[in-house]
N, C-alpha and C positions, 0 to 999 in steps of 0.2 A: 504494500500500500504506500502511496506517496502521501506524506503529511501535507495537510492543507497549508498553503502559504509558503511552502518550502520549494526551492529550486531543485533540490537534490532528494533522492530517495530511491526506494525499490518498489517496482510493481511486479505483480505475480499473476500469471495466467495458467490455470489448470486445464489439461486436455488429456483425456483417456488415461488417467492415472499418473501422468507425468506433470512436472511443473516447469514453467518457463519464467525465469526471473529476468528483469531488466534493471540494471543498476546504473543510476545517474550519480556520478561522483561529483564532489565539490572540486573547485580548481585546486591544483597543487599550491601549497602555501609554505613559505619558509617558516620554520618553527621558532617564532619569537615569543617569549613568555607572555608579554603583555598583549600581543595580537591574539594569541590563542584565547586568553581570558575574555577578550571583547568580541571576537569574531566567531568562535566555535560555539554552536548551541549546546545547551545542557540537556541533551536528548540521548536516548539509546541509539545504537547503531554499530556499523562496521567501519573500521579505519585501517589505513596503511601508512607506515612511516618509513622513510627512505633516508639514506645518507649519500652525499655527493662525493664521488671518488676523484682522484687526481686528474682524470681525463674528462671531467664534467659529465659523468654518467651516474644515474641514480642506481643505488643498490638497495634492495629491500632489506629493511631492518626488522620490522614487526608488522604482522597483519593480525588483527584481533577484533573482538566485539566487546561491547560494554552495555550495561543496563541503563535505566533511566538516570538522567543527570550525568551520564558518564562520558560522553564524547569529549566535552571540554576538560573535565578533570583527568581523564585517562590519557588523552593526548598530551596535556600539560605535564603529567607525572612522568610519562615514558620519555619525553624529549628533554627533560631537565637533568643534567648530570649531577646536580646537587641532591636529587631525589633517588639517584641510582647508586645505592650503597652496596648492594650484594653481588654485583656483576662487574668485575674490573674491566673486562673486555668491552662490554657495552658502554661503560662510563668513559672509557678512552675514546671511543667513536663519538660519543655525544660531546665531549670536550674539544675534540680536534677537527671534527667534520661539520659541514653544513648539513642541517637536518631539515627535511621536508615532510609534509603530511597531506593526506586527503581523507575525506570521510563521506559516508552516506547514512543518513538517519533512517531508522525503522523502529516501530514500537512492538514488533513481533519477535519473541525469542526463537520461535520455530524458523522464521525467515532468516534470522541471524545465523542459526545453526546450519541451515542449508547452504547459505551463501559462503560462510566461512569454510565449511567442509569443501565446497566446490573450489574455492581459491587454494586451499591447502593441497587438494588433489592435483591442481595445476602447477603450483609453485614447488611443492616439496612432497611428492607422492610417497617417497621412501621414508619420510620422517613423521608423517601424520598418523595420529591415532584418534583423531576427532571423529565423532559420529554426527551424521545429519539427523534431521528430525524424525526420519523413518516414516513419513507420511506418504512419500511418493516412490514409485518404481524407478524413475529417472529424473535427474535434475539437470536442467539446461540453463545457461546464463549468457546474456549479452550485456555489454556495458558501454557507457558513453561517458566521456569526460571532456571538459573544455580544453584540456592539454593533451598533446600527443605524447603519451608516456611510453618511453622505452627504458626498461630497466634490465640490469644484468644480475644474475645470481651471485 
């Protein structure tokens, strides 16, 4: 469902026991503490966080989901090196690299589970142990973003 008044969100169409999601991402934004606080909504949703390498290529850092009120606080928490105390490798990236993020809100935990499962299957099929919602036989996804995002693993 797309949230009313939002430019970004996730729509879902069921057909013959399958689900077809359409994800509309927010524009990529540089992770600046005060911008996140003022620009990211305090809604549930799915997000991706990237770091910029030496060749100006984005590298995926985190893909995740968060519940109500969470996009703003979770993106803020994950992108702040001062709040990353338990993972030295992640803290080093956050301190030394340019960090970027994008998000798409949704109020459905089932949709978040399906979308996050789909992305993890695409990005890291050998590493994922996530489960989808179990409601559909097949999950399909298309996405749209205002940026032409090309990232490298």
